[in-house]
N, C-alpha and C positions, 0 to 999 in steps of 0.2 A: 529628551523627557524619555525617561525609560516606558516600556511598552507595560500596559496595566494588564496582567493575565490574572488577578487576585479572583477573579470570579471561576476560575476554571478548577478542576482537582488537582490536588498536588502534583499528580505524575504529569500534567501538562504545563506547570508552570517553571519559569526559569529558562525556556529555552533559548540557546543561542539566537536559533530562528524559528519562527512559529511554523513547524512543517515536519510531516510524518513521513519518513520513508518507505512507501507501500510495500507491503509483501508480495513478491513476485515468484511466481511458480517456478521451482527449479533454481532460478537464479540465486535467490537470495539465501543465503549461508551465513553463519558465525562470522566468517571473515569480512562481509560486507556489512552486516549487522553493527558490529562491535566498531568498524570505521566510522558509519554514519553517527552511533551516540559518541563516540569520542568528537566528532566534528561539531556536535550541539544540537543535533536534531534527533527525533525518535527513530530509531534502527527497527524493523521488523522483518518477520520470515513466516511462513505456512509452517503450521506443524507436520503437515504432511509432506513437506520436502525431506523430512529427517528419516529415512526409510531403512531399516536395518534388515540383514538378512534372517530368514527363519532360525529361531533358535537362539540369536545375538539379543545382547542387551537392549533395550528401547535407545536408539541414536537421540531421541529427543531430549533423553533425559542427560546424556553425555553434551549434548548442544548447549542446553541451558547452565549445566555445570560450568563450561568453559567459557560463556558470556558473561555470567555473574561473576566468574574470577579475574577475567580479564578486564572488566569495567572497575572491578572494587580495586585492583592492582594501579590502574588508572587514576582512578580518585584519592588514593593515599598517595600517589607521586606529584598530583596537580590538585591539591584542593582549592586552590583559586578559579580552577577552570574543570569542575566535574563534568563527567559524561553524562549525557541524557539518558533516560530510561528507554528499556526497550520494551517491545511488544510482539506476542505472538498471535498468528491469525490460525482461527479455527474455522474448517468448513464444516456447517452444522446439517448438510444435507443428510438425508437419510440413508444412503449409499455410504457414507463414511463410517466402516466399522470400527474405525480406531477411535472413535471421538471419546468415548467414554473414558479408556485408558488414559489419552492425551490429556484431557481435562484434570484427571487426579496428577499427573506428573506435573502438569503447569502450577496446580493448586500447592503442590510440595514446594516446589521453587519460588511460590509467591510471585508470581510473573505480575508486573506492576500493571499493564495495558493490555487487554485482550480484545481482538478485534474479531466479529463473528461475520460470516458469509453465507448465503444462499440459505437462511431461516433464522428465525428469531426462537428462541427456545429459553422457558425459564431457568431450567434447572442449569443450563449454560451460565448465564448470567448469577445464579446461585453461587455456583462453582468457583467464579472469578471474586466475588464479594467475600466469600469464605476465606480468602487468603488476603482480602485488602486490596483487591484490584479493582480496575474499572473498565467498562465494556464498551466499545465504540462498534456498533454496528452497521456496515455498508448496505446502503440503501438506493434505489434508483427513481424513486419517487413519493410524492408526500404520503400516498396510502401506508407505503412500505416504512418509511418514518414513524408515522403513528404507532403501527403495530409493534414496531422495535421498542419504542419506549413504553409502550402499554405492557410490555413483557419483562420490563425490568433494565432494559440497558441504559446506561449511564449517557451516551451521547450517541453522535452519528457520522457516519462518513457520507455525504453526498457523493455518488459516483454519476457523473453528468456526460455529456455529450463530448468526445475526444478522448477519454481517458483509455489507458491500456488495458489490454483483457479485457474481463466481463467490465460491459459497460451499458450505461442509459442512453437513452437519446434525447433527453432535456436539455433546454440551454441551462448553465450553471447558475446565470441570474435568476431565471423563472422559478429554478429549484431551491435554490437557498432563500430567495423571498417569501415563498409558500410554507417553508419550514418554520423560518422566523416569525411566521404570523401567530405561532404556538408555542414554538420551543426556544426557550432561551439558555437552553444547558450547551455543551461542549459539541463543535459542527466542525469537522475537517470536510474542504472540499478536493474532489477528485475530476480531474480532465484538462490536461495540457497544462499543467502546474509545471513548466519547466524552465521558467525564468524568473528573477525577482519581481519583476514588473506584474507577471501574471499573479504570483504571492499577494502584492500588494491590492491587486484588482481583487482577488479572493477575500482578503479582510474588509475591503472596502464595501464589497457587496453583502458582508454579514458573518463571514465564515471566521472562526478563531484561528484555525489553521489550515496549510495547504497539505496536500496528499500528494506525494512526487514519487514516481517509479519509472519510467522509461529512461531517463537520464542516466539513472543508475546502472542500466544494464551495459551502456558503454564503460566501464568501470574495471581497474584492474582487479577489485576484489570479487567482481561478478561471477558466479557459476555460468557462465555464458560462453557458449562457440564464439570463436573469433569472427565468423562471417557473419554470426548474430549482431556483435558489436559493431562488426563494419557497416552492416544495413542501416543500424541507427545512425551511426555517422553520416551516412552520405544520404539519408533518406529526409522527408518531410511530409507535410499531412498531405500530400498527394498522393504519398506512397502507403496510404492506410486503407484496408478494406475492413467493413463492418458485416459481419457474417455469424448465424448461429450454428453453423454446419460442425463446428469441430469439439464442442462441447453441449451442445442443446442449450445453451445460454450465449445471447448475444453479445458480440464482444470484438475489439478491433485487433488486427493482425495485420503484419508487413506482407505487402502485395509480392515482394519477390520472393520472399519462401514459400508462398501458396503455388507461384508458378513454378519455382523448384520441384515443387513435390507432384509436378505434371499437370495442375489445374488452372482453369482460366478466373482469376480474382474478381473478375467483373461478370462472372455466370457462374456464380455458386448456386447450389440447391441449399435448402434451409433444413434444420431439424427442429424436434421441438423438445420442450424440457424434460420429456420420459426418457430421452435418451442420455441424460446426465449421469454420471457414475464416477465417485470418486474413492472407490472400493481398491482393495490391493487387486484385485482380479480383473481390474476392467481392461478392456482390449482396445487398442486403437490400429487402423490401417498403419503399417510400418512407414507410408509415405508421411503419416502425418506427425513424425516424430520431429520435424523440423519446421514445423507450422510455427512462427514466432509470432507473439504478441507485442502490441506495442502502443504508445498512446500518438495524439497527432500532434504533439509538441515536440517533437524530436529535432525540428530544423534548429533549434537552440544549442544543440550537441554536435558538436564542432571535430571532436578528438576522443580518444580513449585515456583516460588517465585515473588518478586515485579519486576515489569517493569523496574524499575532502574539499578538493577541488570543484565539485560541481556545490558543493555547500558554500565554498568561498565565493564563488563567482555569483550566487544567487543572492547570498548575503549583500555583496556589493549593490548588485544590480536594483536588491529590495532598498537599500539604504537611499541610492541617489534619486531611485523613483519618489521615495516617500519626501526627500527634501525638496526635490523639483515641483511636487504638488502642494506640499506646505506653502511654498512661495507665494502661492496664487491665493494662499486664503490668510497671509499674515497681514 
């Protein structure tokens, strides 16, 4: 029986796998986004990844043109297997001085899916809606979820314990359940969604989609250092540390990258939200340049390869797990 996704916005319907490739800071570039979309899942990147030198044409505009043209070409050549839509992540924090400009560029390109982080703002949602886009706002608890919907977001990304990068501390089952008590709109779940079985569990818990990031770091298309990819392949849940030191927001990072920067991952100081800075002028200690984010699900990643292989593996696992459980209820 085909998956019934008729209750979702058009941009989230008809995906090969109900999954969004989460926007990865520095790592997600057009090459990775295009590969994810061609493989049948939503590909995404942070707008702030597109950084041009002073006086140059906005790189975000160039990237969006490249993505749109390549996906259009793919769809014309593969009418029976069209690419999934793409998403752009906007950091809404007050330190992002590029936000207004980036909103205008995304509206011009009619970006179909907007993912917002670190603040829910009405004007951002209005910008997305002005060009026919939908907004998914990422949250770490039920309180923030309510605020996001009240301010006009169309859906939510529940960032639960175990997610890579900035992450919450709540169990995914608890977080999804609380949200579903009052919200029946689009809901994606983030937090170690690295296997098809985990994706099926997310769906069973009440989420519409999985939100997967860390496995895509160890791909050919990812803009990641070879050592970073190697740590992902060789690591597991015990190799992750949860810290607020590096951005002022609590998140998950690879312990070995912290050690290589000369720090003890088991004895890190904390930082508060006042230290957050996503502006062009932000300064970080040089030693932090190679502090690498990762979720707890990386034990499922066994090698570096094409992004499509991640989707293929998870699709096979998802189908097998679904059939196995379905047999219990037949």
